[in-house]
C-alpha positions as CSV (number, residue, x, y, z in Angstrom):
1,X,-0.5,0.1,0.0
2,X,1.1,3.6,-0.6
3,X,1.2,5.8,2.3
4,X,0.5,8.9,0.3
5,X,-3.1,6.9,-0.9
6,X,-5.9,7.7,1.8
7,X,-8.3,4.5,2.0
8,X,-11.2,6.5,2.2
9,X,-14.3,4.3,2.9
10,X,-17.1,3.9,0.8
11,X,-21.2,3.7,2.2
12,X,-21.5,0.4,0.4
13,X,-18.3,-0.9,2.7
14,X,-20.7,-0.5,5.5
15,X,-22.9,-3.3,7.0
16,X,-26.6,-2.9,7.3
17,X,-27.8,0.3,9.5
18,X,-29.8,-2.4,12.2
19,X,-29.1,-0.7,15.0
20,X,-30.4,2.3,16.5
21,X,-29.9,5.8,15.4
22,X,-26.9,7.6,17.3
23,X,-26.1,11.7,16.8
24,X,-22.3,12.6,17.1
25,X,-21.9,16.2,17.2
26,X,-18.2,17.8,16.8
27,X,-16.3,20.6,15.3
28,X,-15.3,19.7,11.9
29,X,-16.9,23.2,10.0
30,X,-15.7,25.3,12.5
31,X,-12.3,23.5,13.3
32,X,-11.4,21.8,10.3
33,X,-8.0,20.6,11.1
34,X,-6.2,17.1,10.3
35,X,-6.1,15.5,14.1
36,X,-9.5,17.2,15.0
37,X,-10.8,15.4,11.4
38,X,-9.4,12.1,11.9
39,X,-11.0,12.1,15.8
40,X,-14.2,12.5,14.5
41,X,-13.6,10.0,11.4
42,X,-12.7,7.3,14.4
43,X,-16.0,8.0,16.1
44,X,-18.3,7.9,13.0
45,X,-16.5,5.1,11.0
46,X,-16.4,2.9,14.5
47,X,-20.1,3.3,15.0
48,X,-21.4,2.7,11.6
49,X,-19.1,-0.7,11.3
50,X,-20.6,-1.9,14.9
51,X,-24.1,-1.3,13.0
52,X,-25.6,1.8,14.1
53,X,-27.6,4.2,11.8
54,X,-24.9,7.3,12.3
55,X,-25.3,10.8,11.9
56,X,-23.0,13.8,12.1
57,X,-24.3,16.8,13.2
58,X,-23.2,20.3,13.7
59,X,-26.2,22.6,15.0
60,X,-24.1,25.5,16.9
61,X,-24.1,28.8,16.9
62,X,-20.2,28.6,17.4
63,X,-17.6,30.9,16.2
64,X,-16.6,29.8,12.7
65,X,-13.0,30.3,10.9
66,X,-12.3,30.8,7.4
67,X,-11.1,27.8,6.2
68,X,-7.8,29.5,4.6
69,X,-7.2,32.6,7.1
70,X,-8.3,31.0,9.9
71,X,-10.1,34.5,11.0
72,X,-13.6,34.4,12.2
73,X,-16.0,34.5,9.6
74,X,-20.0,34.7,9.5
75,X,-20.2,33.2,5.8
76,X,-20.3,29.6,6.6
77,X,-20.2,28.6,3.0
78,X,-16.8,27.4,2.6
79,X,-17.0,25.4,5.9
80,X,-20.0,23.5,4.9
81,X,-18.3,22.6,1.6
82,X,-15.5,21.5,3.3
83,X,-17.3,19.3,5.7
84,X,-19.5,17.9,2.5
85,X,-16.3,16.8,1.5
86,X,-15.0,15.7,4.6
87,X,-18.1,13.4,5.2
88,X,-18.1,11.9,1.5
89,X,-14.4,10.6,2.3
90,X,-15.7,8.3,4.7
91,X,-19.0,6.9,3.0
92,X,-21.1,9.8,5.1
93,X,-22.3,12.0,2.3
94,X,-26.0,11.1,2.9
95,X,-25.5,11.3,6.9
96,X,-24.6,14.6,7.9
97,X,-26.2,17.8,8.9
98,X,-24.6,21.6,9.4
99,X,-27.2,23.9,11.2
100,X,-26.9,27.5,12.7
101,X,-29.8,28.1,14.7
102,X,-29.0,32.2,14.7
103,X,-29.2,32.4,11.2
104,X,-33.2,32.0,10.6
105,X,-32.6,28.1,11.6
106,X,-30.5,27.3,8.4
107,X,-29.7,23.5,8.3
108,X,-27.5,22.2,5.6
109,X,-26.8,18.6,4.4
110,X,-28.6,15.6,4.4
111,X,-31.8,16.8,6.2
112,X,-34.0,20.1,6.8
113,X,-34.6,21.7,9.9
114,X,-37.7,19.5,10.5
115,X,-36.3,16.0,9.6
116,X,-33.5,17.3,11.9
117,X,-35.6,17.6,15.0
118,X,-37.1,14.5,14.3
119,X,-33.6,12.5,13.8
120,X,-33.1,14.2,17.6
121,X,-36.4,12.6,18.9
122,X,-35.3,8.9,16.8
123,X,-31.8,9.2,18.2
124,X,-31.1,6.3,20.9
125,X,-27.9,8.5,22.3
126,X,-26.4,11.7,20.8
127,X,-22.7,12.1,21.7
128,X,-21.0,15.2,22.0
129,X,-17.5,15.0,21.4
130,X,-15.2,17.6,23.0
131,X,-18.6,19.2,24.4
132,X,-18.7,20.7,20.7
133,X,-22.8,21.2,20.9
134,X,-25.0,23.7,22.8
135,X,-27.6,22.1,24.1
136,X,-30.2,24.7,24.3
137,X,-32.1,24.1,21.4
138,X,-31.8,20.2,21.5
139,X,-31.8,19.0,24.6
140,X,-35.1,18.0,25.3
141,X,-35.8,15.5,22.7
142,X,-33.2,13.1,23.3
143,X,-33.2,10.0,25.1
144,X,-29.6,9.7,26.1
145,X,-27.1,12.4,26.4
146,X,-23.4,11.6,26.5
147,X,-20.3,14.0,27.1
148,X,-17.4,12.8,25.6
149,X,-14.5,14.9,27.1
150,X,-11.3,14.5,25.3
151,X,-9.3,17.3,27.6
152,X,-9.7,16.3,31.2
153,X,-9.2,18.6,34.3
154,X,-11.0,21.7,33.3
155,X,-14.5,20.3,34.0
156,X,-13.6,18.6,37.0
157,X,-11.9,21.8,38.9
158,X,-14.6,24.0,37.5
159,X,-17.0,21.7,39.2
160,X,-15.0,21.1,42.4
161,X,-15.0,25.0,42.2
162,X,-18.6,25.6,42.1
163,X,-18.5,26.9,39.0
164,X,-22.4,26.8,38.2
165,X,-22.4,27.2,34.6
166,X,-20.4,24.0,34.2
167,X,-22.5,22.2,37.0
168,X,-25.4,23.4,34.9
169,X,-24.2,22.5,31.7
170,X,-23.2,18.7,33.1
171,X,-26.4,17.8,34.6
172,X,-27.9,17.8,31.7
173,X,-25.9,14.3,31.0
174,X,-26.7,10.8,31.2
175,X,-23.4,9.7,31.0
176,X,-20.0,11.1,31.2
177,X,-16.5,9.7,29.8
178,X,-13.5,11.1,29.8
179,X,-9.7,10.5,28.0
180,X,-8.4,10.9,31.6
181,X,-8.3,7.3,32.8
182,X,-6.6,7.7,35.8
183,X,-9.7,10.2,37.3
184,X,-11.1,9.1,40.5
185,X,-8.1,6.8,41.4
186,X,-6.1,8.0,45.1
187,X,-3.1,8.6,43.4
188,X,-4.7,11.3,40.9
189,X,-4.9,15.1,42.0
190,X,-7.9,15.8,40.1
191,X,-10.7,16.7,41.9
192,X,-13.8,14.2,41.3
193,X,-17.0,15.7,43.0
194,X,-20.7,15.3,42.3
195,X,-20.4,13.2,38.9
196,X,-19.5,9.6,37.9
197,X,-16.7,10.1,35.2
198,X,-16.0,7.1,33.4
199,X,-13.1,6.3,31.6
200,X,-12.6,5.5,28.0
201,X,-9.4,6.1,25.6
202,X,-8.9,7.3,22.5
203,X,-9.7,5.1,19.2
204,X,-8.4,4.4,15.9
205,X,-9.6,2.0,13.1
206,X,-6.5,0.3,12.1
207,X,-7.0,-0.4,8.8
208,X,-6.7,3.2,7.9
209,X,-3.5,3.3,9.3
210,X,-1.7,0.3,7.7
211,X,1.9,1.8,6.3
212,X,5.0,0.5,4.9
213,X,8.3,1.1,6.5
214,X,9.5,4.9,6.9
215,X,12.1,5.8,4.1
216,X,15.4,6.7,4.6
217,X,16.0,10.3,6.8
218,X,12.8,9.8,8.1
219,X,12.7,11.3,11.9
220,X,11.0,11.0,15.2
221,X,8.0,14.0,14.6
222,X,4.9,15.2,16.4
223,X,2.3,17.8,15.4
224,X,1.7,20.6,18.0
225,X,0.9,24.3,18.9
226,X,3.6,25.5,20.9
227,X,1.8,28.2,22.6
228,X,-2.0,28.3,23.9
229,X,-3.6,31.2,25.6
230,X,-6.0,30.7,28.6
231,X,-7.2,27.4,29.8
232,X,-4.7,27.3,32.6
233,X,-6.4,26.1,36.1
234,X,-5.8,26.4,39.7
235,X,-6.6,23.9,42.0
236,X,-6.0,23.9,45.7
237,X,-3.7,27.0,45.0
238,X,-1.6,24.8,42.7
239,X,-1.7,26.2,38.8
240,X,-1.7,23.4,35.8
241,X,-0.8,25.1,32.5
242,X,-2.5,24.1,29.4
243,X,0.5,25.8,27.1
244,X,2.9,22.7,25.8
245,X,6.0,24.4,25.5
246,X,6.3,24.6,28.7
247,X,7.0,20.9,28.5
248,X,8.8,20.9,25.2
249,X,11.3,23.8,27.3
250,X,12.2,21.2,29.0
251,X,13.5,18.6,26.7
252,X,14.6,20.9,24.0
253,X,18.1,20.0,24.3
254,X,17.2,16.4,23.0
255,X,18.0,16.6,19.7
256,X,21.7,17.2,20.6
257,X,22.0,14.1,22.4
258,X,19.5,11.7,20.5
259,X,20.4,9.1,18.0
260,X,17.7,9.8,16.0
261,X,16.7,13.0,14.0
262,X,14.0,14.9,15.9
263,X,11.0,17.4,14.0
264,X,8.2,18.9,15.1
265,X,5.2,20.0,12.8
266,X,4.7,23.2,14.8
267,X,1.9,26.6,14.7
268,X,1.4,29.1,16.9
269,X,4.9,29.8,16.9
270,X,7.1,33.2,16.7
271,X,9.8,32.9,14.1
272,X,12.2,34.0,17.4
273,X,10.9,30.9,19.2
274,X,11.0,28.7,15.8
275,X,14.9,29.7,15.4
276,X,15.6,28.7,18.8
277,X,14.3,24.8,18.3
278,X,16.1,24.7,15.1
279,X,19.2,25.9,17.3
280,X,19.0,22.8,19.4
281,X,18.7,20.5,16.3
282,X,14.9,20.2,15.8
283,X,13.8,20.0,12.3
284,X,10.6,22.2,11.7
285,X,8.0,22.7,9.7
286,X,4.3,24.5,9.8
287,X,1.8,22.2,11.3
288,X,-0.6,24.0,9.0
289,X,0.8,21.9,6.3
290,X,-1.0,19.0,7.7
291,X,-4.5,20.4,8.1
292,X,-5.7,18.0,5.2
293,X,-6.3,14.6,6.9
294,X,-4.5,13.1,4.0
295,X,-1.5,14.9,4.5
296,X,-2.0,14.6,8.3
297,X,-1.8,10.7,7.8
298,X,1.0,10.6,5.3
299,X,3.1,12.9,7.8
300,X,2.5,10.2,10.5
301,X,3.2,7.4,8.2
302,X,6.5,8.9,7.1
303,X,7.7,9.4,10.1
304,X,10.0,7.2,12.2
305,X,7.9,7.5,15.4
306,X,6.5,10.0,17.7
307,X,8.6,12.1,20.3
308,X,6.0,14.1,22.1
309,X,5.0,16.0,25.3
310,X,2.2,16.3,27.4
311,X,0.4,19.7,29.0
312,X,1.5,20.4,32.3
313,X,-2.7,20.1,33.1
314,X,-2.3,16.4,32.0
315,X,0.7,15.4,33.7
316,X,1.1,17.4,37.2
317,X,-2.4,15.9,38.7
318,X,-1.4,12.4,37.1
319,X,-4.7,12.2,35.0
320,X,-3.9,9.5,32.7
321,X,-4.9,10.9,29.8
322,X,-3.3,9.5,26.6
323,X,-3.5,11.4,22.7
324,X,-5.6,10.5,20.0
325,X,-3.0,11.9,17.5
326,X,-0.3,9.0,19.5
327,X,-2.7,6.3,19.0
328,X,-2.5,7.1,14.9
329,X,1.3,6.8,15.1
330,X,0.9,3.0,17.0
331,X,-1.8,2.0,14.4
332,X,0.9,3.0,11.5
333,X,3.5,0.9,13.5
334,X,5.2,3.9,14.9
335,X,6.8,3.9,18.0
336,X,5.4,6.4,20.3
337,X,7.7,8.2,23.3
338,X,5.1,10.5,25.3
339,X,5.5,12.1,28.4
340,X,3.8,10.0,31.5
341,X,0.6,11.2,32.5
342,X,-0.1,7.9,34.5
343,X,-1.4,6.8,31.4
344,X,1.4,3.9,31.9
345,X,-0.7,2.2,34.4
346,X,-3.5,0.8,31.9
347,X,-1.4,0.6,28.8
348,X,1.9,-1.1,29.1
349,X,4.8,0.5,27.7
350,X,8.3,-0.1,27.1
351,X,8.5,-1.9,23.8
352,X,6.4,0.1,21.4
353,X,5.4,2.9,23.5
354,X,7.7,4.3,26.3
355,X,6.3,6.6,28.9
356,X,9.0,9.1,30.4
357,X,9.7,11.7,33.1
358,X,12.9,12.8,32.3
359,X,15.5,13.6,29.8
360,X,17.1,10.2,30.5
361,X,14.4,8.2,30.3
362,X,13.4,9.5,27.0
363,X,16.9,9.3,25.6
364,X,17.0,5.9,27.0
365,X,13.6,4.9,24.6
366,X,15.2,6.9,21.9
367,X,18.1,4.6,22.0
368,X,16.2,1.4,22.5
369,X,14.0,2.3,19.1
370,X,17.3,2.9,17.1
371,X,18.7,-0.5,18.1
372,X,15.7,-2.7,17.0
373,X,13.4,-0.5,15.2
374,X,11.5,-3.5,13.7
375,X,10.6,-5.0,17.0
376,X,9.4,-1.8,18.7
377,X,7.4,-1.0,15.0
378,X,5.5,-4.5,15.7
379,X,4.6,-3.7,18.9
380,X,3.4,-0.4,18.4
381,X,1.2,-1.9,15.9
382,X,0.1,-4.4,18.4
383,X,-0.4,-1.8,21.1
384,X,-3.1,-0.4,18.8
385,X,-4.7,-3.2,18.3
386,X,-5.2,-4.5,21.9
387,X,-5.7,-1.1,23.3
388,X,-7.1,1.6,20.8
389,X,-8.8,-0.2,18.3
390,X,-11.8,1.7,17.7
391,X,-14.7,-0.7,17.4
392,X,-13.6,-2.3,20.8
393,X,-12.9,1.5,22.3
394,X,-16.4,2.6,21.1
395,X,-18.2,-0.6,21.8
396,X,-17.1,-0.5,25.2
397,X,-18.6,2.8,25.8
398,X,-21.8,1.8,24.0
399,X,-22.5,-1.2,26.2
400,X,-21.7,1.3,29.4
401,X,-24.5,3.2,28.0
402,X,-26.7,0.1,27.4
403,X,-26.5,0.1,23.5
404,X,-24.6,-3.0,23.0
């Protein structure tokens, strides 16, 4: 298989939709970035392969960003066109809806506004991925609401701090799932009050990431924004920061010491900071070049593996979070070296997947991969199969919801 060809899923490839209707809300039209697209793909494809009648819906008045300039825009024409293309690529050309309630109830795609309301009434469950959907106009019609939290800590701290808007929002849901797999355990510092947060993991459709061995000159890579503003939280006087650059700076000298080349596809970074990275031996490229899901997959498949950090907000409180990007590397047979958030309690490490807390541990992992790449590549793929296979992960979630 050529790594520059994306094996889109055709509508006829799916089994008959003999199970109930499922609505998935996401952020594709408003945040059409490569990793975000794949996150949604993995849920939609897995649900359809499990036999559910799945619909992707964006029915929100949230801020939209221009698909080329990334500036805020009120003209959603290009966003809807892009969304339609994404849906066609996975056999969902007749299973998506884009609504703007404040724009005279505009509703585009496969259903009009009246038919969308019927879908809400008929759906067995609606899954709010990343909390993308506001519930003001829809919650009353839905039998079962699931909040799927991919970025833990902020909501839990908000509830424990008594933030009423967070509490009122979460009160509407029947089930709460989180990528923070260690939340609720005694060694986790994330406060758990009022709600039962059920652990889940980022799913990956294994067959969409099959890859041939990387070529000569390939690097350990990752895709990241260097700086984020806002979203820091404070709990019991301790600040947990959201921006990744704080953690990357702790390991900025690694390329000077590592046996394998290292590269970042990076955005939200100044020219001065990018030059500093390169001075320490990092190769760089703009992360915006990977917004298309085809380019994003090609980049990961062309890598030796992934070296990355995790946000302090996941690391310091020992959340157990794991990355939906890293599971793509694993599924492609690309070893992953990532900062430990305590995920290593739940997924085996040391072959194919490495959890590190120090520069020495990161260097040891890089050396191990360099010495026996074939073995670690095979183990990476095996970990993806055993722990992150989309139908297994999504199926487990639906069993807990009561749909399987």
